[in-house]
N, C-alpha and C positions, 0 to 999 in steps of 0.2 A: 361283268363289272370291272371297271378300271380302278385299280388301287393307286392312290397318289400320296406322296410325301412332300410337305412344304418346308423348305429351309429358308427362313427369313428372320433377321434379328430384331426387327421392329414388331412388337407384340400385336399392336393394333392392325398393322398391315397383314401379318400372318393370320390373325383371327378372322379378318374380313375376307381374305382369300379362301380360307377353309370354309367359312359359312356360305359364301357364294357357290363354291364348287360342290358343296354338300347338297345343294338344292337340285343338282342334276341327277336324274334317276340312274344313270349308268356310271357315275363317278363316286368313289368313296375316299375321303381323306383318312388314311390309316395311321399317319404319323406326322410329327413336326420336329423341327430342329431350329435352334436359334444361334448356333455357332458352327463355323466351318469344320472344326475338328469333330463335330458330332454327326456329320452327314452320313459318312460311310457306315458307322456303327448303327445309326438309326435305320438306314436302309437294309442292312443285313438282318436287323431284328424284325422289321415290318414287311420286307420283301415287296415293295411297291412296283408297279409297272412303270410309273413315271415319277421322276423327282423334279420338282420345281425349285430351282436353286438361285438365290439372290447373288449377283456377281460380287457385291461388296461385303460379304459376311466377315465378321471378326474371326481371328485365328486364320485357318486356311481359307483363302478367298474362294469365291464360288467356282471359278474356273479350275483352280487346283483341286477342289473337292469333286468336281465333275470328272476330272481325269483319274483321280483315285477311285471314284465309284465305278468307272468303266472297267478298271482292272479288277476290282473286288467283286462286282456284281454286274457282269456284262448284260444280263437280261433286263436291267433297269435303265430306262432311257432318260437322260438328263435334259432339262429345258432351262436355259439360263434366263433369269429375270434381271432387267437393268432399268435404272431410272432414266437413262438417256443412251440411246443406241449410237454407237460409232463403228466405222469400219474396222478400226484396230481391235476393238473389243470382240466384234463378230469373228474376225480371223482367229483370235486366241481361243474363243469358245469352240469353234469348229475343230481346231487343232487338238483340243482336249477331248473331242468325241461327243460334244453336245449334239442332240438331235433337234433342238429348237432354240430360238433366240427371240425373246419377247420383251417389249417394254412394259413396265409395271402398270401403266394406265390403260392397258388393253381392256376393253369392255369384258365383263364377266362371261357373256355368251361366246365371245371370240376366244377367250382363254380356254373355255371348256372345249371348243372346237380344236384348238391347238393340242390339248391333252389327248383328244380322241385320235387325231391324225398321227401324232408321235407314237401313241400306243399301237397304231396299225403298222408302224415301221417307216412312216414318212419323215422327211426332214422339213421342218417348218421355219422359214426365215423370211423376213420382209423383203420383197423383191427389189425395192429401191435401195435398201441397205446392202443387199447382196451385190448389186451392180456397182455401188460405190466402193465396196471392199475389193472387188475384182479390178477396178480401175485405179485404185490407190497407187501412187508412185512408189517405186522401189527405194529401199534405203540407200542413200548415196554415201553414207558414212562408213569409214573403216572401223574395225574392232577397237583400235586404239582411240580413235576420235570419239567413239561411243563411251569408252571408259572415262575420257576427259569430261565429256558432257554429263555423264551420270554423277560424277563427283561435284561438278559445278551445280547440278540440280539440287544438291544437298545444301547449297548456299556457301560452299567453300570458296575463299578467295584464291587468286592465282598461286600464291605462295604455298597454301595448304594443298592445292591440287598437285603442285610440283612435288612436295614432300611425300604425299601418299602414293604417287605413281612413279616416284624415282626419276623425275624429269627436272630440267632446269626451268626457271620461270620464263625465259625467252621461248623455250620449246612449247610450253603450255600456251603462251600467247599466240604463237604461230598456229597451233592446233585450233584454238578458238576462232582465229581469223578465218581459217579454212572451213571450219564448221559453219560459220555465219554465211560464207559465200555459197557453200553447197546447198544449204537448206533455204536460202533466200531470206535470211533474217537480218534485221538491223541491230539487234541487241542479243545478249546472251539469254536474257529472259524469254525473248520471243523464240529463239532457237530451241530452248528447252520445251516450250509450249508446243511448237510444231512437231518436235520429235516424239513427244508423248502422244499427241493427237494422231499422228500417223502410225503409231505402234512401234516405232524404232526404239524408243526409250519407254519401257513399260513401267507404270507407277508401281512402287512397292506396296502401296495401299490401294486396292482396287475401288475403294469408295471415291478415289480421285477420278475414276472414269466418268462419273456423273457430272464432274465439273469441267470436262473437256468437250467442247463442241466441235463437231465435224465442220471443217472449213468448206464453204461452197467452192466448187471448181468450175470454171467457165470453159 
């Protein structure tokens, strides 16, 4: 029997997943969590073989929870659930030690198959997404340029960026011009979108991951 814990903040989604997986003869849902800060504690209490963890949990996000779970309970294998898969999210999940990466609309039968494969020690990732993640371009921005862009992503004007980073307004404008040129963007908003999409500027709130679509590359 494979014991599974489901960490998902939407009650209906969590309940539906639990009901569907419970119909499988070899899978038992032994616990649930609705908040990222509850995942490790719940897993230590229920000792599941596999934890299905939503990437956009409130509190500690799903990827942070998966990394903490790996340290606290190495025998429990984490599978990240996401509403929309992107190469950046996949890279972060694998870095956190997740053994699977699955979109939420995966059919119940396939999800049960993922649980079985991960429980056997396999790593389960969509092949097309894995290729996209491996072929994603390297971050062209320096640490300082990323700092400028991160503050700009909060909606700060040039003057505020300058004050917060102890720079002059002219220096900030020069940084922003270089950033646009490096990422191939026409506007600051577009540069922020590209940087988040490619994983160079990771959202503070991982629910944003579902709002960022992977750009097709020709």
